N, C-alpha and C positions, 0 to 999 in steps of 0.2 A: 504494500499499499504505499501511495505516496505521503509525505508528511506535512505538505503546505496545506494549511486550513482556508478553505474555500467558503465564501459566503454568496448568497443569492438573493437580489431583491426582486421581486414581481413575477409572479407563478401564473403569468397568462398563455396567450397561445403558443409564443415564441419560448418564454422563460421555462416552461416545462419540459420539452425534449431538450432543450439547451442544457439545463443544470442535471438532468438524467445523465448527459455524457461524461460530466464530471464524476456522477457515480460510477459508471461504468469503467472510467479510467482510474478508479481508484484514489480518487482524493476525498479527504473527508469535508463533508458539506454540512452546513446550516443555512436555512432560508427564512425569509420574510414576506409575507404578503399581506395586504390591507383585509382583503376577505379571508377571514380564516378558516373556510370551507376548504379553500384549494389547498391548504397546508396537511389536511388530514392523510392524504395518500401518501405524503413525504413522513409524516409521522409513522405511519403504519410502516415504512421501511426503516426505521430506526433513525431517521435524518433529524439533526438538532433543528429546533424552532426557537426563532429569537422573538422576543416580546415587542421590540422597537427596531428600525433601522440603526439607532445608535450604538444598541447593545450587540447588534451583529457585526457592526464597524469593530467593536473592541475585540471579538471572537475570532476574526477572520485575519489571515494575513494577506488575502486578495479577495475582494470584492468586484462583483459584477455589474454594468449598464452597458455602455458603446465605448468603443477603443479611441479615445481623446485624452491627451494627457502628455506628459513627460516621456520623452524616449527612453530615459533609462528606466522608469517604470514599466513602460511597455515590453521591453525586452524582457525585464523579470517575469512579466504576466505570460509572455507569448508563448511558452512550452505550454501552458495550461488552455490558452485560447485555440490553440491548434488541434487540440480535442474536440473541438466544437463545431468547426467548419472547414472548407477547403481553402478559403482565402482568409489571411489574418494580416492585417494592416493598420498603421497609424494614420489617421486621417488629419491630425493636427492638434492643437492644445486641446485643455479641458472644455466640453462642450461641443467639439467639433464632430465627435460620433453621434450627437443627437441631432445636430444639425444635418448632417450627411443622411442619416436615416429618414428625417423629415423631408428632405429633399428628393430622396429617392422615392419616397410614399405620395409625394404630391407628382411625380410622372406617374405613378401607379394609378391615381385617381383619374387622371388625364386620359390615359391610355385605356383604360375601362370605360370611361364616358365616351370618348372617340368611337371605340367599338359600338357601343351601345347606340350611339347616334347613325353610325354607320348603316346598321344592320336597319335600324327603324325606318330610314329614309328609303333602303331597299325595298323593305317590305311595303313601303307606301306606294311603291311603284310596282307591285305584282313580283317581286323577286324574293322566292323562299329563303330563309335565312341559312339553311344547309347548303345552298346553291353559293350563296354568296361567300360563306366563311370557306367553301372549298375554293373557290378564286382566289381569297385572300391568302390562304395556306400556300398557294402556288404561284404566288407573287413576291417580291422583295418584302413586302410588309409582313410575310408569315413568321410566326415566332411562337414557341412553347406556351406563352400565355395567352396569344390570341387562339391557338388551338384549344386550349383547355377552356376559356371563358366561352368562346364560341360554341363549342360543343355544348355547354351548359346551356346556353339561351335555346340552341336547337332542343334539346331534350327537357326544356323547361324544368330545369334543375337548379334550385336555388340554395340548396344546403351550404352553410357558410363553410368555406375553405378558410377565407378571411373575411371577415363580417364586415358589412357596410358601416357599422356604426364605429369599428375602429379607424377607417379611412376618413369618415367624419371629424373625429376625434383629432387625428395627425394633422388635419387640414386647419383644425383650429388653432393647434400647436404653431404649424407653419404659419398662419396668420399673423400669431404672437411675435414669430421670428422676422417678420417684415414682407411676408407673401402678398405681392400686391400686381403680379404681372397679369395679362388679359386672360389666359387659359387658367391660371393657378384660381384666379378670382371667381371665373366661370365655376370651375369644378368645386371651388369652396362651397359656393351658393347652392348648387345641385346636391351635393350629399347632405349639407345641413337641412335642406327641404326635403331629403328623402328618408332622412334618419327615423323619424317617428314612426313612418309606416313599414319601412323595410329595412331597419337597423340591424335585425336579427338575421338577416338572410346575407347571402354571399354579396361581395363588393359588386358582382356584374347585375344584381338587380336594380342597379341604377337605371337599368333600360326601361324599368316600369315608371321611374320618376321622368325619363327623357320621354315617354311615349304618352303622358298625361296631356 
């Protein structure tokens, strides 16, 4: 077993599987989450539960959010980070990791809305969604994301892989960072309007808002 004590704050859609990688790699782990029900599965595994982020900070040698900070600290944490993903990189100083995440998720929201609008326009002109997504998949615009979300629309499957409410939240956070570009602003308004009705469904349920 590795002796570096690790701590994890946030047991959400990404936090659970990523922190589990630390357990598989043999790192001692303690966790904290605001919603206590999400800690129960970890407690059943014998994982330590911290009563507050401050207490977790005191108990851990390495504490996880995104990789932004001093280069020296990053290099110390890098062997642990490599257990959780294919790409490990320092994107800047403290706070840069969070900003990078929000920038990428802004693109995610824009692309999902763009696909939804494209399919909606095609359907309004008598083109089936399946035909259009096949055309897109065989063009320079094809991508795994377009394929997966296009298939979801074709199959009327809006079970959440990444819930719409999460992209609505991230766009609010991006606004706080200064998001004010034309497409970003449009995506922000669309997802905020869609959240109440479709928040628990997948991000691509934005097509239901677009089609109103």
